[in-house]
C-alpha positions in Angstrom: 34.8 55.3 39.2 34.2 58.7 37.4 31.0 60.5 36.5 30.3 63.3 34.2 27.8 66.0 34.7 26.8 69.0 32.6 26.1 72.2 34.6 23.3 74.3 33.3 26.2 76.8 32.7 27.0 74.3 30.2 30.5 73.2 31.8 31.2 69.6 32.5 32.7 67.9 36.1 34.6 64.8 36.4 33.2 63.4 40.5 34.2 60.4 41.5 32.5 57.5 43.5 33.5 54.3 44.9 32.0 52.3 42.0 28.5 52.4 44.3 26.2 53.3 41.4 24.4 51.8 38.5 23.5 54.4 36.1 22.3 52.3 33.1 18.9 51.6 35.1 18.4 54.8 36.2 15.7 57.5 35.3 16.7 60.2 36.7 19.5 61.9 39.1 19.9 64.4 41.5 23.0 65.6 43.1 22.8 67.1 46.7 25.6 68.7 48.5 26.9 67.0 51.8 26.3 69.4 54.4 23.4 71.3 52.7 24.0 74.2 50.6 22.7 74.3 46.8 25.9 75.2 44.8 29.2 72.9 44.3 32.4 73.4 43.9 36.1 71.2 43.0 36.4 69.6 46.3 33.3 69.3 47.5 31.6 65.9 48.6 27.9 65.0 47.4 25.2 62.2 47.0 24.4 61.1 44.2 21.1 60.0 44.6 19.7 57.7 41.5 15.8 57.2 41.2 15.5 53.6 39.2 12.4 52.4 37.8 11.1 49.9 40.4 13.9 50.5 43.2 13.7 53.4 45.9 16.2 56.2 45.8 19.9 54.7 46.2 22.5 57.5 47.4 25.9 57.1 46.5 28.8 59.1 48.2 30.9 61.1 45.4 33.8 64.2 45.2 33.5 66.4 42.8 36.7 66.4 41.5 37.7 69.2 38.6 36.0 70.8 35.7 37.0 69.6 32.6 38.2 71.4 29.6 36.8 71.3 25.8 40.1 69.1 24.8 38.9 66.8 27.9 35.7 66.6 27.0 36.6 65.4 23.3 38.5 63.2 24.9 36.3 61.1 26.5 34.7 57.9 25.3 31.1 58.9 23.4 29.2 56.6 26.1 31.3 58.7 29.1 29.9 62.3 27.8 27.5 63.6 29.6 
């Protein structure tokens, strides 16, 4: 599964997961670098933590794959665009 996130700089990144996310039920999302730190770059591993309405946090391991170009962002289905 792919997850697309927009950074504070407005860049869009593709993250790959093992299909462990249920983003439809999430109220918030957090990206936590595996091993600590505060920055993420392509190739880094990250825990995606979703906070659903009634359940506790549900971490999911992912990898930052790449920053998308403008053309790649436009080619995404509207539902997948961050």
